[in-house]
Structure formats: C-alpha cells, structure tokens
mmCIF file of the N, C-alpha and C atoms, coordinates in Angstrom:
data_MODEL
# 
_entry.id   MODEL 
# 
loop_
_atom_site.group_PDB 
_atom_site.id 
_atom_site.type_symbol 
_atom_site.label_atom_id 
_atom_site.label_alt_id 
_atom_site.label_comp_id 
_atom_site.label_asym_id 
_atom_site.label_entity_id 
_atom_site.label_seq_id 
_atom_site.pdbx_PDB_ins_code 
_atom_site.Cartn_x 
_atom_site.Cartn_y 
_atom_site.Cartn_z 
_atom_site.occupancy 
_atom_site.B_iso_or_equiv 
_atom_site.pdbx_formal_charge 
_atom_site.auth_seq_id 
_atom_site.auth_comp_id 
_atom_site.auth_asym_id 
_atom_site.auth_atom_id 
_atom_site.pdbx_PDB_model_num 
ATOM 1   N N  . UNK A 1 1  ? 81.095 99.122  104.834 1.00 0.00 ? 1  UNK A N  1 
ATOM 2   C CA . UNK A 1 1  ? 82.192 97.644  104.819 1.00 0.00 ? 1  UNK A CA 1 
ATOM 3   C C  . UNK A 1 1  ? 81.173 96.526  105.958 1.00 0.00 ? 1  UNK A C  1 
ATOM 4   N N  . UNK A 1 2  ? 80.975 95.472  105.177 1.00 0.00 ? 2  UNK A N  1 
ATOM 5   C CA . UNK A 1 2  ? 80.326 94.463  105.232 1.00 0.00 ? 2  UNK A CA 1 
ATOM 6   C C  . UNK A 1 2  ? 80.539 93.007  105.193 1.00 0.00 ? 2  UNK A C  1 
ATOM 7   N N  . UNK A 1 3  ? 80.947 92.568  106.973 1.00 0.00 ? 3  UNK A N  1 
ATOM 8   C CA . UNK A 1 3  ? 81.382 91.142  107.388 1.00 0.00 ? 3  UNK A CA 1 
ATOM 9   C C  . UNK A 1 3  ? 80.244 90.085  106.942 1.00 0.00 ? 3  UNK A C  1 
ATOM 10  N N  . UNK A 1 4  ? 80.379 89.252  105.786 1.00 0.00 ? 4  UNK A N  1 
ATOM 11  C CA . UNK A 1 4  ? 80.039 88.133  105.815 1.00 0.00 ? 4  UNK A CA 1 
ATOM 12  C C  . UNK A 1 4  ? 80.530 86.404  106.612 1.00 0.00 ? 4  UNK A C  1 
ATOM 13  N N  . UNK A 1 5  ? 79.681 85.711  107.043 1.00 0.00 ? 5  UNK A N  1 
ATOM 14  C CA . UNK A 1 5  ? 80.216 84.615  107.067 1.00 0.00 ? 5  UNK A CA 1 
ATOM 15  C C  . UNK A 1 5  ? 80.721 83.434  106.708 1.00 0.00 ? 5  UNK A C  1 
ATOM 16  N N  . UNK A 1 6  ? 81.707 82.692  106.163 1.00 0.00 ? 6  UNK A N  1 
ATOM 17  C CA . UNK A 1 6  ? 81.726 82.079  104.817 1.00 0.00 ? 6  UNK A CA 1 
ATOM 18  C C  . UNK A 1 6  ? 82.087 80.622  105.450 1.00 0.00 ? 6  UNK A C  1 
ATOM 19  N N  . UNK A 1 7  ? 81.630 79.810  105.910 1.00 0.00 ? 7  UNK A N  1 
ATOM 20  C CA . UNK A 1 7  ? 82.050 78.587  106.438 1.00 0.00 ? 7  UNK A CA 1 
ATOM 21  C C  . UNK A 1 7  ? 82.926 78.842  107.886 1.00 0.00 ? 7  UNK A C  1 
ATOM 22  N N  . UNK A 1 8  ? 84.252 78.547  107.808 1.00 0.00 ? 8  UNK A N  1 
ATOM 23  C CA . UNK A 1 8  ? 85.358 79.322  109.099 1.00 0.00 ? 8  UNK A CA 1 
ATOM 24  C C  . UNK A 1 8  ? 85.567 80.381  108.643 1.00 0.00 ? 8  UNK A C  1 
ATOM 25  N N  . UNK A 1 9  ? 85.579 80.960  107.562 1.00 0.00 ? 9  UNK A N  1 
ATOM 26  C CA . UNK A 1 9  ? 86.175 82.157  107.078 1.00 0.00 ? 9  UNK A CA 1 
ATOM 27  C C  . UNK A 1 9  ? 84.996 83.489  107.217 1.00 0.00 ? 9  UNK A C  1 
ATOM 28  N N  . UNK A 1 10 ? 85.558 84.385  106.616 1.00 0.00 ? 10 UNK A N  1 
ATOM 29  C CA . UNK A 1 10 ? 84.845 85.415  107.120 1.00 0.00 ? 10 UNK A CA 1 
ATOM 30  C C  . UNK A 1 10 ? 84.551 86.287  105.383 1.00 0.00 ? 10 UNK A C  1 
ATOM 31  N N  . UNK A 1 11 ? 83.965 86.949  104.968 1.00 0.00 ? 11 UNK A N  1 
ATOM 32  C CA . UNK A 1 11 ? 84.472 87.962  103.427 1.00 0.00 ? 11 UNK A CA 1 
ATOM 33  C C  . UNK A 1 11 ? 83.739 89.057  104.406 1.00 0.00 ? 11 UNK A C  1 
ATOM 34  N N  . UNK A 1 12 ? 84.675 89.980  103.237 1.00 0.00 ? 12 UNK A N  1 
ATOM 35  C CA . UNK A 1 12 ? 84.688 91.600  104.044 1.00 0.00 ? 12 UNK A CA 1 
ATOM 36  C C  . UNK A 1 12 ? 84.349 92.251  102.426 1.00 0.00 ? 12 UNK A C  1 
ATOM 37  N N  . UNK A 1 13 ? 83.400 92.835  102.752 1.00 0.00 ? 13 UNK A N  1 
ATOM 38  C CA . UNK A 1 13 ? 82.848 93.754  101.336 1.00 0.00 ? 13 UNK A CA 1 
ATOM 39  C C  . UNK A 1 13 ? 82.889 95.337  101.471 1.00 0.00 ? 13 UNK A C  1 
ATOM 40  N N  . UNK A 1 14 ? 83.897 95.823  100.880 1.00 0.00 ? 14 UNK A N  1 
ATOM 41  C CA . UNK A 1 14 ? 84.593 96.767  101.282 1.00 0.00 ? 14 UNK A CA 1 
ATOM 42  C C  . UNK A 1 14 ? 84.047 97.596  99.944  1.00 0.00 ? 14 UNK A C  1 
ATOM 43  N N  . UNK A 1 15 ? 83.600 99.106  99.854  1.00 0.00 ? 15 UNK A N  1 
ATOM 44  C CA . UNK A 1 15 ? 83.487 100.050 98.698  1.00 0.00 ? 15 UNK A CA 1 
ATOM 45  C C  . UNK A 1 15 ? 84.375 100.973 99.151  1.00 0.00 ? 15 UNK A C  1 
ATOM 46  N N  . UNK A 1 16 ? 85.346 101.161 98.109  1.00 0.00 ? 16 UNK A N  1 
ATOM 47  C CA . UNK A 1 16 ? 86.105 102.606 98.390  1.00 0.00 ? 16 UNK A CA 1 
ATOM 48  C C  . UNK A 1 16 ? 85.950 103.226 97.305  1.00 0.00 ? 16 UNK A C  1 
ATOM 49  N N  . UNK A 1 17 ? 85.495 104.704 97.522  1.00 0.00 ? 17 UNK A N  1 
ATOM 50  C CA . UNK A 1 17 ? 85.256 105.342 96.596  1.00 0.00 ? 17 UNK A CA 1 
ATOM 51  C C  . UNK A 1 17 ? 86.280 106.669 96.042  1.00 0.00 ? 17 UNK A C  1 
ATOM 52  N N  . UNK A 1 18 ? 86.800 107.758 95.839  1.00 0.00 ? 18 UNK A N  1 
ATOM 53  C CA . UNK A 1 18 ? 87.509 108.668 95.182  1.00 0.00 ? 18 UNK A CA 1 
ATOM 54  C C  . UNK A 1 18 ? 87.176 109.166 94.144  1.00 0.00 ? 18 UNK A C  1 
ATOM 55  N N  . UNK A 1 19 ? 86.931 110.877 94.913  1.00 0.00 ? 19 UNK A N  1 
ATOM 56  C CA . UNK A 1 19 ? 86.756 111.851 93.879  1.00 0.00 ? 19 UNK A CA 1 
ATOM 57  C C  . UNK A 1 19 ? 87.831 113.046 94.126  1.00 0.00 ? 19 UNK A C  1 
ATOM 58  N N  . UNK A 1 20 ? 88.512 113.193 93.132  1.00 0.00 ? 20 UNK A N  1 
ATOM 59  C CA . UNK A 1 20 ? 89.982 113.567 92.316  1.00 0.00 ? 20 UNK A CA 1 
ATOM 60  C C  . UNK A 1 20 ? 89.276 114.786 92.818  1.00 0.00 ? 20 UNK A C  1 
ATOM 61  N N  . UNK A 1 21 ? 89.847 116.164 93.696  1.00 0.00 ? 21 UNK A N  1 
ATOM 62  C CA . UNK A 1 21 ? 90.379 117.354 94.006  1.00 0.00 ? 21 UNK A CA 1 
ATOM 63  C C  . UNK A 1 21 ? 89.875 117.586 91.826  1.00 0.00 ? 21 UNK A C  1 
ATOM 64  N N  . UNK A 1 22 ? 89.540 119.197 92.173  1.00 0.00 ? 22 UNK A N  1 
ATOM 65  C CA . UNK A 1 22 ? 90.592 120.023 90.443  1.00 0.00 ? 22 UNK A CA 1 
ATOM 66  C C  . UNK A 1 22 ? 89.372 119.441 90.018  1.00 0.00 ? 22 UNK A C  1 
ATOM 67  N N  . UNK A 1 23 ? 88.174 118.864 89.891  1.00 0.00 ? 23 UNK A N  1 
ATOM 68  C CA . UNK A 1 23 ? 86.957 118.701 89.293  1.00 0.00 ? 23 UNK A CA 1 
ATOM 69  C C  . UNK A 1 23 ? 87.636 117.589 87.800  1.00 0.00 ? 23 UNK A C  1 
ATOM 70  N N  . UNK A 1 24 ? 86.926 118.308 86.789  1.00 0.00 ? 24 UNK A N  1 
ATOM 71  C CA . UNK A 1 24 ? 87.241 117.983 85.416  1.00 0.00 ? 24 UNK A CA 1 
ATOM 72  C C  . UNK A 1 24 ? 88.572 117.182 85.327  1.00 0.00 ? 24 UNK A C  1 
ATOM 73  N N  . UNK A 1 25 ? 89.811 118.191 85.113  1.00 0.00 ? 25 UNK A N  1 
ATOM 74  C CA . UNK A 1 25 ? 90.864 118.620 85.553  1.00 0.00 ? 25 UNK A CA 1 
ATOM 75  C C  . UNK A 1 25 ? 91.751 117.312 85.928  1.00 0.00 ? 25 UNK A C  1 
ATOM 76  N N  . UNK A 1 26 ? 91.420 117.108 87.660  1.00 0.00 ? 26 UNK A N  1 
ATOM 77  C CA . UNK A 1 26 ? 91.623 117.028 88.185  1.00 0.00 ? 26 UNK A CA 1 
ATOM 78  C C  . UNK A 1 26 ? 91.373 114.945 88.208  1.00 0.00 ? 26 UNK A C  1 
ATOM 79  N N  . UNK A 1 27 ? 89.826 114.874 87.446  1.00 0.00 ? 27 UNK A N  1 
ATOM 80  C CA . UNK A 1 27 ? 89.488 113.364 87.004  1.00 0.00 ? 27 UNK A CA 1 
ATOM 81  C C  . UNK A 1 27 ? 90.688 112.872 85.933  1.00 0.00 ? 27 UNK A C  1 
ATOM 82  N N  . UNK A 1 28 ? 90.521 113.470 85.035  1.00 0.00 ? 28 UNK A N  1 
ATOM 83  C CA . UNK A 1 28 ? 91.834 113.935 84.142  1.00 0.00 ? 28 UNK A CA 1 
ATOM 84  C C  . UNK A 1 28 ? 93.003 112.772 84.514  1.00 0.00 ? 28 UNK A C  1 
ATOM 85  N N  . UNK A 1 29 ? 93.819 113.871 85.135  1.00 0.00 ? 29 UNK A N  1 
ATOM 86  C CA . UNK A 1 29 ? 95.084 113.424 85.979  1.00 0.00 ? 29 UNK A CA 1 
ATOM 87  C C  . UNK A 1 29 ? 95.157 112.035 86.264  1.00 0.00 ? 29 UNK A C  1 
ATOM 88  N N  . UNK A 1 30 ? 94.247 112.076 87.580  1.00 0.00 ? 30 UNK A N  1 
ATOM 89  C CA . UNK A 1 30 ? 94.366 111.043 88.389  1.00 0.00 ? 30 UNK A CA 1 
ATOM 90  C C  . UNK A 1 30 ? 93.911 109.801 87.581  1.00 0.00 ? 30 UNK A C  1 
ATOM 91  N N  . UNK A 1 31 ? 92.660 109.647 85.946  1.00 0.00 ? 31 UNK A N  1 
ATOM 92  C CA . UNK A 1 31 ? 92.657 109.018 85.212  1.00 0.00 ? 31 UNK A CA 1 
ATOM 93  C C  . UNK A 1 31 ? 94.271 108.316 84.355  1.00 0.00 ? 31 UNK A C  1 
ATOM 94  N N  . UNK A 1 32 ? 94.938 109.207 84.434  1.00 0.00 ? 32 UNK A N  1 
ATOM 95  C CA . UNK A 1 32 ? 96.666 108.752 84.274  1.00 0.00 ? 32 UNK A CA 1 
ATOM 96  C C  . UNK A 1 32 ? 96.761 107.605 84.985  1.00 0.00 ? 32 UNK A C  1 
ATOM 97  N N  . UNK A 1 33 ? 97.054 107.576 86.296  1.00 0.00 ? 33 UNK A N  1 
ATOM 98  C CA . UNK A 1 33 ? 97.654 107.444 87.111  1.00 0.00 ? 33 UNK A CA 1 
ATOM 99  C C  . UNK A 1 33 ? 96.842 106.128 87.951  1.00 0.00 ? 33 UNK A C  1 
ATOM 100 N N  . UNK A 1 34 ? 95.646 105.528 87.145  1.00 0.00 ? 34 UNK A N  1 
ATOM 101 C CA . UNK A 1 34 ? 94.631 104.355 87.542  1.00 0.00 ? 34 UNK A CA 1 
ATOM 102 C C  . UNK A 1 34 ? 95.010 103.362 88.036  1.00 0.00 ? 34 UNK A C  1 
ATOM 103 N N  . UNK A 1 35 ? 96.626 102.724 86.687  1.00 0.00 ? 35 UNK A N  1 
ATOM 104 C CA . UNK A 1 35 ? 97.094 101.492 87.441  1.00 0.00 ? 35 UNK A CA 1 
ATOM 105 C C  . UNK A 1 35 ? 97.986 101.654 88.880  1.00 0.00 ? 35 UNK A C  1 
ATOM 106 N N  . UNK A 1 36 ? 98.371 102.903 88.573  1.00 0.00 ? 36 UNK A N  1 
ATOM 107 C CA . UNK A 1 36 ? 99.144 102.901 90.060  1.00 0.00 ? 36 UNK A CA 1 
ATOM 108 C C  . UNK A 1 36 ? 98.686 102.544 91.323  1.00 0.00 ? 36 UNK A C  1 
ATOM 109 N N  . UNK A 1 37 ? 97.119 104.268 91.172  1.00 0.00 ? 37 UNK A N  1 
ATOM 110 C CA . UNK A 1 37 ? 96.515 103.415 92.416  1.00 0.00 ? 37 UNK A CA 1 
ATOM 111 C C  . UNK A 1 37 ? 95.521 102.216 92.559  1.00 0.00 ? 37 UNK A C  1 
ATOM 112 N N  . UNK A 1 38 ? 95.501 102.119 91.448  1.00 0.00 ? 38 UNK A N  1 
ATOM 113 C CA . UNK A 1 38 ? 94.833 100.341 91.436  1.00 0.00 ? 38 UNK A CA 1 
ATOM 114 C C  . UNK A 1 38 ? 95.552 99.110  92.087  1.00 0.00 ? 38 UNK A C  1 
ATOM 115 N N  . UNK A 1 39 ? 96.992 99.639  91.724  1.00 0.00 ? 39 UNK A N  1 
ATOM 116 C CA . UNK A 1 39 ? 97.982 98.221  92.084  1.00 0.00 ? 39 UNK A CA 1 
ATOM 117 C C  . UNK A 1 39 ? 98.043 98.829  94.003  1.00 0.00 ? 39 UNK A C  1 
ATOM 118 N N  . UNK A 1 40 ? 97.891 100.296 93.829  1.00 0.00 ? 40 UNK A N  1 
ATOM 119 C CA . UNK A 1 40 ? 98.369 100.594 95.436  1.00 0.00 ? 40 UNK A CA 1 
ATOM 120 C C  . UNK A 1 40 ? 97.451 99.756  96.457  1.00 0.00 ? 40 UNK A C  1 
ATOM 121 N N  . UNK A 1 41 ? 96.314 100.089 95.330  1.00 0.00 ? 41 UNK A N  1 
ATOM 122 C CA . UNK A 1 41 ? 95.085 99.400  96.857  1.00 0.00 ? 41 UNK A CA 1 
ATOM 123 C C  . UNK A 1 41 ? 95.070 97.886  96.969  1.00 0.00 ? 41 UNK A C  1 
ATOM 124 N N  . UNK A 1 42 ? 94.615 96.860  95.479  1.00 0.00 ? 42 UNK A N  1 
ATOM 125 C CA . UNK A 1 42 ? 94.654 95.934  95.628  1.00 0.00 ? 42 UNK A CA 1 
ATOM 126 C C  . UNK A 1 42 ? 96.200 95.171  97.082  1.00 0.00 ? 42 UNK A C  1 
ATOM 127 N N  . UNK A 1 43 ? 97.578 96.315  96.594  1.00 0.00 ? 43 UNK A N  1 
ATOM 128 C CA . UNK A 1 43 ? 98.711 95.926  97.566  1.00 0.00 ? 43 UNK A CA 1 
ATOM 129 C C  . UNK A 1 43 ? 98.404 95.762  99.026  1.00 0.00 ? 43 UNK A C  1 
ATOM 130 N N  . UNK A 1 44 ? 97.760 97.071  99.419  1.00 0.00 ? 44 UNK A N  1 
ATOM 131 C CA . UNK A 1 44 ? 97.136 97.260  100.770 1.00 0.00 ? 44 UNK A CA 1 
ATOM 132 C C  . UNK A 1 44 ? 96.003 96.254  101.032 1.00 0.00 ? 44 UNK A C  1 
ATOM 133 N N  . UNK A 1 45 ? 95.206 95.930  100.069 1.00 0.00 ? 45 UNK A N  1 
ATOM 134 C CA . UNK A 1 45 ? 94.582 95.203  101.068 1.00 0.00 ? 45 UNK A CA 1 
ATOM 135 C C  . UNK A 1 45 ? 94.682 94.097  101.610 1.00 0.00 ? 45 UNK A C  1 
ATOM 136 N N  . UNK A 1 46 ? 95.980 93.105  100.182 1.00 0.00 ? 46 UNK A N  1 
ATOM 137 C CA . UNK A 1 46 ? 96.857 92.248  100.547 1.00 0.00 ? 46 UNK A CA 1 
ATOM 138 C C  . UNK A 1 46 ? 97.381 92.193  101.886 1.00 0.00 ? 46 UNK A C  1 
ATOM 139 N N  . UNK A 1 47 ? 97.894 93.255  102.297 1.00 0.00 ? 47 UNK A N  1 
ATOM 140 C CA . UNK A 1 47 ? 98.798 93.273  103.678 1.00 0.00 ? 47 UNK A CA 1 
ATOM 141 C C  . UNK A 1 47 ? 97.989 93.403  104.177 1.00 0.00 ? 47 UNK A C  1 
ATOM 142 N N  . UNK A 1 48 ? 96.856 94.280  104.353 1.00 0.00 ? 48 UNK A N  1 
ATOM 143 C CA . UNK A 1 48 ? 95.456 94.011  105.330 1.00 0.00 ? 48 UNK A CA 1 
ATOM 144 C C  . UNK A 1 48 ? 95.295 92.491  105.654 1.00 0.00 ? 48 UNK A C  1 
ATOM 145 N N  . UNK A 1 49 ? 94.915 91.766  104.984 1.00 0.00 ? 49 UNK A N  1 
ATOM 146 C CA . UNK A 1 49 ? 94.281 90.218  105.116 1.00 0.00 ? 49 UNK A CA 1 
ATOM 147 C C  . UNK A 1 49 ? 95.525 89.736  105.585 1.00 0.00 ? 49 UNK A C  1 
ATOM 148 N N  . UNK A 1 50 ? 96.438 89.600  105.258 1.00 0.00 ? 50 UNK A N  1 
ATOM 149 C CA . UNK A 1 50 ? 97.869 89.096  106.013 1.00 0.00 ? 50 UNK A CA 1 
ATOM 150 C C  . UNK A 1 50 ? 97.916 89.405  107.329 1.00 0.00 ? 50 UNK A C  1 
ATOM 151 N N  . UNK A 1 51 ? 98.075 90.678  107.928 1.00 0.00 ? 51 UNK A N  1 
ATOM 152 C CA . UNK A 1 51 ? 97.627 91.550  108.863 1.00 0.00 ? 51 UNK A CA 1 
ATOM 153 C C  . UNK A 1 51 ? 96.542 91.026  109.771 1.00 0.00 ? 51 UNK A C  1 
ATOM 154 N N  . UNK A 1 52 ? 95.246 90.366  109.631 1.00 0.00 ? 52 UNK A N  1 
ATOM 155 C CA . UNK A 1 52 ? 94.284 90.014  110.385 1.00 0.00 ? 52 UNK A CA 1 
ATOM 156 C C  . UNK A 1 52 ? 94.328 88.579  110.700 1.00 0.00 ? 52 UNK A C  1 
ATOM 157 N N  . UNK A 1 53 ? 95.225 87.623  109.546 1.00 0.00 ? 53 UNK A N  1 
ATOM 158 C CA . UNK A 1 53 ? 95.338 86.522  109.232 1.00 0.00 ? 53 UNK A CA 1 
ATOM 159 C C  . UNK A 1 53 ? 96.888 85.961  110.319 1.00 0.00 ? 53 UNK A C  1 
ATOM 160 N N  . UNK A 1 54 ? 97.421 86.602  110.541 1.00 0.00 ? 54 UNK A N  1 
ATOM 161 C CA . UNK A 1 54 ? 98.353 86.295  111.437 1.00 0.00 ? 54 UNK A CA 1 
ATOM 162 C C  . UNK A 1 54 ? 98.495 86.385  113.108 1.00 0.00 ? 54 UNK A C  1 
ATOM 163 N N  . UNK A 1 55 ? 97.266 87.202  113.400 1.00 0.00 ? 55 UNK A N  1 
ATOM 164 C CA . UNK A 1 55 ? 96.345 87.034  114.838 1.00 0.00 ? 55 UNK A CA 1 
ATOM 165 C C  . UNK A 1 55 ? 97.044 88.343  115.431 1.00 0.00 ? 55 UNK A C  1 
ATOM 166 N N  . UNK A 1 56 ? 97.554 89.084  115.230 1.00 0.00 ? 56 UNK A N  1 
ATOM 167 C CA . UNK A 1 56 ? 97.923 90.684  115.588 1.00 0.00 ? 56 UNK A CA 1 
ATOM 168 C C  . UNK A 1 56 ? 96.978 91.348  115.566 1.00 0.00 ? 56 UNK A C  1 
# 
C-alpha cells in the first residue's frame, strides 16, 4: 500500500492479487465468478473510503 499526498487529499495505491486454489481448475472456476468478485472488491473499497472519510 502506498500513500501519496494529493493536495488536501491522499491517494492510496493498493495492489490486490488472488491465486485460486486447485491450480488450473480453480483458476477456471474463479474466472467464471470474476464479475461477482470484482463488484465485491469495488464495493469494499468504496465502503472503506466512506469509513475513512467519516472520521472514525
């Protein structure tokens, strides 16, 4: 995670990686659910941003 000042704000650069279990078969199954996981990650990041900005 990298924090970068940006005016009065801070930009956070995060890399998330995932390796599915079960090798190639797991990768194929995970790719089928990719849209679901992508939305889940985006929603979690949005919620985290809201939490940080709320001052808690």
